[in-house]
N, C-alpha and C positions, 0 to 999 in steps of 0.2 A: 892150981886150978885157974880157972879163968875168971879174971876180975873185970867186970864190965861196969863202968861207972856211967851214970846218966849224963854227965857233962860230956864225956867222950862220945857217947852215942849221939848227942845233940850236935856236937861239932862234926862228927862223921856225916851225919845227915846233911848238915849245912854244906860241908865240903862236897858231898855228892851232888847236891842241888846246884852249887856253883859250877862244879865240873860239868854237869849236864847242860846248864845254860851256855857255858862257854863252848862246849863241843857242839851244841845245837847251833849256835850263832856262827861259829867259825868253821865247822866241819860239815854238819848236816845240811845247812842252808845252801852253801855253794854246791855241794854234791847234788842236792835236789834241784837246784837251778840248772845245773849242767844236764841232769837227766831230763828235765822239762824241755830245755832247749833241743836236746837230741830228739825227744818225742815230737816236738813241733817240726823239726827238720825232716823227720821221717814222714810225718803227715803231709808236709809240703811236697816231698818227693813222691809220695804215693798219689797225691792230687795231680802233680805234674805228669806222672805216668798215666793216670786215668785220662787226663786231657789229651795227651799224645795218642793214646789208644783210640779215643773218640775221633780225633782228627784223622788218624790212620783209617779208621772205618769209614769216615765221611769221604776221604780221598779215594779209597777203594771203590765206594759206591759211585763217585763221580767218574772215575776211570772206567768202571763197568758200563755206566750210562754212555760215556763217550765212545767206548768200544762198540756198543750196540748201535749207536748213531752212525759210526763209521761203517759198520756192516750194512745198515740200511742204505746209507749213501752209496756204498759200493754196489749193492744190488740194484739201486735205482740207476746208477751210471751204466752198469752192464746192460740193463734192460733198454736204456736210452740208446746206447751204442749198438745193441743188436737191432733195435728198431730202425736206426739210421742206416745200418748196414743192409737191412732188408729192403729199405726204400732205394738205396743206391743200387743194390742188386737188381731190383725190379726195373729201375731206370736203364741200367746197362742192357738187361735182357730185352726190354722194349725197344731200345735204340738199335740193338742187333737185329731184332725182328723187322723193324722198319727198314733198316739198311738191306736186309735180305729181301724184303718185299720189293724195294726199289731195284735191286739187282735182278730179281726174277722178272719184274716188269720190263726192265731194259732188255734183258735177254729175249723175252717174248716178243717185244717190238722188233728187235733186230732179226729174230727168226722169221717174223711175218714179213718184214721188209725183204729179207733174203729170199723167202719163198715167192714173194711177188716178183722179185727180180728174175729168179729162175723161171718162173711161169711166163713172164714177158719174153725172156730169151727163148724159151721153148716155143712160145706162140710165134715169135719172129722166125724161128727156124722152120716151124710147121708151115708158116705162110710162104717162106722161100721154097720149101719142098712142093707145096701145092702149086706155086707159080711155075716152078720148073716142070712139074708134071703136066700142068695145063699147057705150057709152051710146047712141050714135046708132043702132047696129044694133038694140039692144034697144028703143029708142023707135020704131023702125020708120020713122023719118023720113029715113033715109039712102037715097039712090038709088044705082043701080049706078055711076053716074059719080062720085059722092062717095066711094064705097068705093074706087074706083080711085085717086082723088086722095089719099085717106088712106093707101092702100097705098103709093103712090109716095112720099109724104111720109115714111112710115115707113122705106122702103128708103133714101131719101136721107139721113135722119138716122142711121139705123143704119149705113149704109155709110160715112159721113163720120167716125164716131167710132172706127173701127178703125184 
């Protein structure tokens, strides 16, 4: 049978307590310290990740804002460019209209001058015809038929100059 003596039991308990304290000091404490360090490193890594996520979100918000500002600036530049182009277009059209008006005025003046020249030339020719007719009538050498021809000639030249 089993013989358990009280002294053996006391020594066994003392041995177990000594073994427990030795294992606790040399085994469990370093392992717990390593586990605690790992937990701290994990918390620090999680905190770093969270900070980076926040920075990323902030950067994304800044980039979105800059993109919106760029779009607004692009729209403003396009509107300004279109306004300047419209002004330049109006200037060119007005300059062309002014130039066309000057050309039309010059052409009108030239036409009037030419008309006056033709009119004066016709008047001179008419005066010559009248003088010739008068000379022939005064000389008495003009027949009735010649008078009609001179008269027809006069009407033709006078009618063509108007």
